C-alpha positions in Angstrom: 12.4 -30.2 -19.2 10.3 -33.1 -17.9 13.2 -35.4 -18.8 16.8 -34.4 -19.1 17.5 -37.6 -21.0 21.1 -37.7 -20.3 23.0 -40.9 -21.2 20.7 -43.8 -20.7 23.5 -45.6 -19.1 22.5 -43.8 -15.9 19.5 -45.9 -15.3 19.9 -45.2 -11.6 19.1 -41.5 -12.4 15.5 -42.5 -11.9 16.0 -42.0 -8.2 16.7 -38.4 -8.8 13.2 -37.8 -10.3 11.1 -40.3 -8.4 12.8 -40.9 -5.1 15.0 -43.9 -4.3 13.0 -47.1 -4.8 12.6 -49.2 -1.7 11.8 -52.3 -3.6 15.0 -53.5 -5.2 15.0 -56.8 -3.2 15.7 -60.4 -4.3 12.4 -61.9 -5.1 13.8 -65.2 -6.4 12.1 -67.4 -3.9 9.0 -65.4 -3.1 5.5 -66.3 -4.1 3.5 -63.9 -6.2 1.5 -63.0 -3.1 4.7 -62.2 -1.2 6.1 -60.2 -4.0 3.2 -57.7 -4.0 2.8 -57.8 -0.2 6.4 -56.6 0.1 6.0 -53.5 -2.1 6.2 -50.4 0.0 5.1 -47.4 -2.0 4.9 -44.9 0.9 8.1 -43.0 -0.1 7.3 -42.9 -3.8 7.0 -39.5 -5.6 3.3 -40.5 -6.2 1.9 -43.2 -4.0 -1.0 -45.1 -5.6 -2.5 -45.7 -2.2 -2.9 -41.9 -1.8 -5.3 -42.1 -4.8 -7.3 -45.1 -3.8 -5.4 -48.3 -4.8 -2.4 -50.4 -3.8 0.2 -51.0 -6.4 -1.1 -54.5 -7.0 -4.7 -53.3 -7.3 -3.8 -50.6 -9.7 -1.7 -52.9 -12.0 -4.4 -55.6 -11.8 -7.1 -53.0 -12.7 -5.1 -51.9 -15.8 -5.0 -55.5 -17.0 -8.6 -56.1 -16.1 -9.7 -52.9 -17.9 -7.7 -54.0 -21.0 -9.1 -57.5 -20.9 -12.7 -56.4 -20.3 -12.5 -54.1 -23.3 -11.7 -56.9 -25.7 -13.7 -59.7 -24.1 -16.9 -57.8 -23.4 -16.9 -54.4 -25.2 -15.5 -55.9 -28.4 -17.7 -59.0 -27.8 -14.8 -61.3 -28.4 -15.4 -63.6 -25.4 -12.3 -65.7 -24.6 -9.7 -67.4 -26.8 -10.6 -65.3 -29.8 -8.8 -62.5 -31.6 -9.8 -59.0 -32.6 -7.7 -58.3 -35.8 -7.2 -54.6 -36.3 -7.7 -53.8 -39.9 -6.0 -50.5 -40.0 -3.1 -48.8 -38.2 -3.8 -46.8 -35.0 -5.0 -43.3 -35.6 -5.9 -40.2 -33.5 -9.2 -41.7 -32.5 -7.6 -44.9 -31.1 -8.4 -45.2 -27.4 -7.9 -48.9 -26.6 -4.4 -48.3 -25.4 -2.2 -45.3 -24.5 0.9 -44.6 -26.7 -0.3 -46.9 -29.5 2.3 -48.1 -32.0 1.9 -47.5 -35.7 4.8 -49.8 -36.6 2.5 -52.8 -36.6 -1.0 -54.2 -37.2 -2.2 -55.9 -34.0 -4.3 -58.9 -33.2 -5.5 -58.8 -29.6 -7.6 -60.9 -27.2 -7.9 -62.6 -23.8 -7.2 -66.3 -23.0 -8.5 -68.3 -20.1 -5.4 -70.4 -19.2 -7.2 -72.8 -16.9 -7.1 -75.4 -19.8 -4.3 -76.0 -22.3 -4.2 -74.0 -25.5 -2.2 -73.7 -28.7 -1.5 -70.6 -30.8 -0.6 -70.9 -34.5 1.4 -67.9 -35.9 2.0 -67.5 -39.7 5.0 -66.0 -41.5 5.0 -62.2 -42.2 6.8 -62.1 -45.6 10.3 -61.7 -44.0 9.2 -59.0 -41.6 8.9 -59.3 -37.8 5.9 -61.1 -36.4 5.7 -61.6 -32.6 3.4 -63.4 -30.1 3.0 -61.9 -26.6 1.3 -63.4 -23.6 0.9 -60.9 -20.8 -0.6 -61.7 -17.4 -2.6 -59.6 -15.0 0.5 -58.7 -13.1 1.9 -56.9 -16.3 4.6 -59.6 -16.6 5.2 -61.3 -19.9 5.7 -65.0 -19.3 6.0 -65.7 -23.1 7.2 -63.7 -26.1 7.7 -65.6 -29.3 9.4 -64.3 -32.4 8.5 -65.7 -35.8 6.0 -68.2 -37.2 5.3 -71.4 -35.3 2.8 -73.6 -33.4 3.1 -72.7 -29.7 1.6 -74.9 -27.0 0.8 -73.8 -23.4 -0.5 -75.4 -20.2 -2.1 -73.9 -17.1 0.9 -74.3 -14.8 2.9 -71.9 -17.1 1.0 -68.9 -15.9 0.6 -66.9 -12.6 -2.9 -65.6 -13.5 -6.0 -67.3 -14.9 -6.5 -64.8 -17.6 -3.8 -63.5 -19.9 -3.7 -61.0 -22.7 -2.6 -62.2 -26.1 -1.2 -59.9 -28.7 0.4 -60.4 -32.1 2.4 -57.7 -33.9 2.7 -57.8 -37.6 5.4 -55.3 -38.7 4.3 -53.2 -41.7 5.7 -50.6 -44.0 2.5 -48.7 -43.6 1.5 -48.9 -47.3 -2.1 -49.7 -48.3 -0.8 -52.8 -50.1 1.0 -54.2 -47.2 -1.8 -53.5 -44.8 -4.2 -55.3 -47.1 -1.8 -58.3 -47.4 -1.6 -58.6 -43.6 -5.3 -58.0 -42.8 -6.8 -60.2 -45.6 -4.3 -63.0 -45.9 -2.0 -63.3 -42.8 -4.2 -62.4 -39.8 -6.9 -65.0 -40.7 -4.2 -67.7 -40.5 -3.6 -67.0 -36.7 -5.4 -69.6 -34.6 -6.1 -70.1 -30.9 -7.0 -73.7 -30.1 -8.3 -74.7 -26.7 -8.3 -72.7 -23.4 -11.0 -72.3 -20.8 -14.3 -70.6 -21.2 -15.0 -68.9 -17.9 -16.0 -65.5 -19.1 -18.1 -64.8 -16.0 -15.0 -65.2 -13.9 -13.2 -62.4 -15.6 -13.7 -59.4 -13.2 -15.1 -56.1 -14.4 -12.9 -53.1 -14.0 -13.4 -50.1 -11.8 -12.6 -47.7 -14.6 -13.1 -44.4 -12.9 -10.9 -45.3 -9.9 -8.2 -46.8 -12.1 -8.1 -43.8 -14.4 -7.8 -41.5 -11.4 -4.7 -43.4 -10.2 -3.3 -43.5 -13.8 -3.8 -39.7 -14.1 -1.9 -39.1 -10.8 1.0 -41.3 -12.0 1.4 -39.9 -15.5 3.5 -36.9 -14.5 6.1 -39.2 -13.1 6.1 -41.4 -16.2 6.9 -38.2 -18.2 10.0 -37.7 -16.1 11.4 -41.2 -16.8 14.7 -41.3 -18.8 13.7 -44.7 -20.1 11.4 -47.7 -19.4 14.2 -50.3 -19.4 13.9 -53.3 -17.1 10.3 -52.5 -16.1 8.7 -55.4 -17.9 9.9 -58.9 -16.9 9.1 -62.5 -17.6 8.1 -63.0 -14.0 7.0 -60.7 -11.2 9.8 -62.1 -9.0 12.3 -60.5 -11.4 11.0 -56.9 -11.1 13.5 -54.9 -9.1 12.0 -51.4 -9.2 8.2 -51.4 -8.8 8.1 -47.6 -8.6 9.5 -47.2 -12.1 7.5 -50.1 -13.3 4.2 -48.7 -12.0 4.8 -45.3 -13.7 5.6 -47.1 -16.9 2.4 -49.1 -16.8 0.5 -45.9 -16.4 2.1 -44.3 -19.4 2.8 -47.2 -21.7 0.8 -50.3 -20.8 1.8 -53.4 -22.6 5.5 -52.8 -23.3 7.8 -55.8 -23.8 10.9 -57.2 -22.0 14.2 -55.4 -22.8 15.6 -58.3 -24.8 12.7 -58.0 -27.3 12.0 -54.2 -27.4 13.3 -51.1 -25.6 11.6 -47.8 -25.2 12.7 -44.3 -24.3 10.1 -41.5 -23.7 10.9 -37.9 -24.3 8.9 -34.7 -23.3 10.1 -31.1 -23.5 8.6 -28.9 -20.7 6.0 -26.5 -22.2 6.5 -27.8 -25.7 4.3 -25.8 -28.1 2.2 -27.2 -30.7 2.9 -26.0 -34.3 6.3 -24.6 -33.2 9.2 -26.0 -35.3 11.8 -28.0 -33.4 14.7 -30.1 -34.6 17.0 -32.9 -33.3 19.5 -35.3 -34.9 19.8 -38.8 -33.4 22.2 -41.7 -33.6 20.7 -44.8 -35.2 20.1 -47.3 -32.4 22.0 -50.6 -32.8 19.9 -53.7 -33.5 20.5 -57.4 -32.6 18.7 -58.9 -35.6 18.1 -58.2 -39.2 14.4 -58.2 -38.4 14.9 -55.3 -36.0 13.8 -51.7 -36.5 13.2 -48.5 -34.7 10.8 -45.6 -34.7 9.8 -42.3 -33.1 6.1 -41.8 -32.6 4.6 -38.5 -31.3 1.6 -38.2 -28.8 -0.4 -35.6 -27.1 -0.2 -35.0 -23.3 -2.6 -38.0 -22.6 -0.6 -40.4 -24.7 -2.8 -40.4 -27.8 -2.0 -39.7 -31.5 -2.6 -36.2 -32.6 -2.8 -36.7 -36.3 -3.6 -39.4 -38.9 -0.5 -38.6 -40.9 3.1 -37.9 -40.1 2.9 -39.2 -36.5 5.8 -41.7 -36.9 9.3 -41.7 -38.2 10.3 -45.4 -38.7 13.0 -47.5 -40.5 10.1 -49.6 -41.6 8.4 -46.7 -43.2 10.9 -44.8 -45.2 13.1 -43.1 -42.6 15.6 -40.7 -44.1 19.2 -41.0 -42.8 22.0 -38.5 -43.0 25.3 -39.4 -44.7 26.9 -40.3 -41.4 24.1 -42.7 -40.5 22.3 -40.4 -38.1 18.8 -39.3 -38.7 17.2 -35.8 -38.2 13.6 -35.1 -37.2 11.8 -31.8 -37.5 8.8 -31.6 -35.2 6.0 -29.1 -35.5 3.0 -27.9 -37.5 2.5 -28.5 -41.2 4.4 -25.4 -42.0 7.5 -27.1 -40.6 7.0 -30.0 -43.0 8.1 -27.8 -45.9 11.4 -27.1 -44.1 11.9 -30.8 -43.5 11.1 -31.7 -47.1 13.4 -28.9 -48.4 16.3 -30.3 -46.3 15.4 -34.0 -47.0 14.9 -34.9 -43.4 12.1 -36.5 -41.4 9.0 -34.8 -40.2 6.7 -35.5 -37.2 3.5 -33.5 -36.9 3.0 -32.1 -33.4 -0.1 -29.8 -33.5 -0.8 -29.8 -29.8 0.9 -28.2 -26.8 2.8 -30.5 -24.3 3.4 -33.2 -26.9 5.9 -36.0 -26.3 7.4 -38.9 -28.1 8.4 -42.5 -27.6 11.5 -44.1 -29.2 10.8 -47.8 -29.8 13.6 -50.2 -30.7 12.6 -53.7 -31.7 15.2 -56.6 -31.5 17.6 -54.1 -29.8 21.2 -54.5 -29.0 20.4 -54.2 -25.2 23.8 -53.2 -23.9 24.2 -50.5 -26.6 20.7 -49.2 -25.9 21.5 -48.8 -22.2 24.2 -46.2 -23.1 22.2 -44.6 -25.9 21.7 -40.9 -25.7 18.6 -39.1 -27.0 19.5 -35.6 -28.3 17.7 -32.6 -26.9 15.3 -31.0 -29.3 15.8 -27.3 -30.1 13.6 -24.6 -31.6 14.4 -23.8 -35.2 
């Protein structure tokens, strides 16, 4: 297997698949420049420098690539939002491992001047505001409706990514409600306007490093503690860098937790099955899901790619839930047994367990069951 996924309590098991990190130092009093200058990737399982970039250059390039895509390719400019009007599908390429638990609103903000973000209610469902800087740290994560004010000194980088998640049940009616009535109520007021100052990415070089890092991402037991509110709080840059390669834009552990899974030589269309404990949540707004992806981290199908408590997840009498993975022939077996189905038509597929508003301590000892052929 690419990941044994033994008890997630054993977070230190990362060292057995990626080498012991040399970067678990106390960064409390370090400047951002010192934090990145002290990263020594020479002993990593995959060293970004062997593929053309330092760790900081690679992380920065991922952020620049993402920002450039929205600011220039989407022609948004700065301090504006692109509202996605449909859930991610198999043609989605703006991010790896896209979530289909939510409808997104995304953009880029120039933090050189104060700005305000207005977030509406989401009919009792979760709505969140994320601000992520070019160091892939998340200085702000806001839950719920509100008017949120920010000033330049709150950020370590001039440009930040803004993202809003509107949780959805996936129905056409709910998608229409969010896209036509709620998204238009989101407002960004203020911010700088230096679009020329936003660097352009070296996409080819960045993607070469990402490709080299991806096999190590596939070995991770989890992505816990990789995204922090400050770069000074990151204790394992090796694990963090692999996570950025495979799942850019994740959240801090107190807001969402993620566990990837990949079976070595998994066959598309083959029927597999596993039964999972229901992850514990810290809030009534919380929920969890399993989403399946191809070997590059993209959706394989426009239907049956997700099993989610927001979208009709079927539970067993004991509170567990069973998922049958495989081709459409396997769906009949799932339906006949009143369990969940995830469509995996391609070889070497994987999945990502997402838990929003998690019980953090419970998740750190959560065990993902191994899948087995039927």
